[in-house]
C-alpha positions, 0 to 999 in steps of 0.5 A: 252814134244815133247817126248810125242808126238812122244810117244803116234804117235808112241803107235797109229800107232802100234794100226793100224797095229793091228788093221788092221790087226786084220779087216782082219784075220786070212789073212796075209796082204801085209807090203805094203797094211800095209804101204799104208796105214798108209802113206795116213791117214799120220801117218808114214812116209814108213822108220819108220814103219819098227821099229814097224814092228819089236816092234810088231814082238818082242812082238810076236804080229805080225807075218814076215812072208818071207825072202824077205823085198820087199815081206814080208807079216804080219800076227796078232799072237793070242797073238796080237787079245788079245791084240787088244780085250782087253783081254792083256794090252802092255803100249807101244801100243793104240789100 
């Protein structure tokens, strides 16, 4: 049961990241802005954000721009827009 809760929480966090990026598209957003928003809503801890960013970028839903982790920005890709708008589905993201 604990594993199911973790999976559900991961899906929600990934969906929230995409929703935040969708709300300001096509403008890229600093990772720290996303991090602060998720921390304020008590959705994640700082170390766990990286795994969600990695998942979403690996699926090509977001683009990570910049080499320096402290200065990176995120941008929603066309595939990410499709996911948020419901024209495609991913069982690992709750949008």
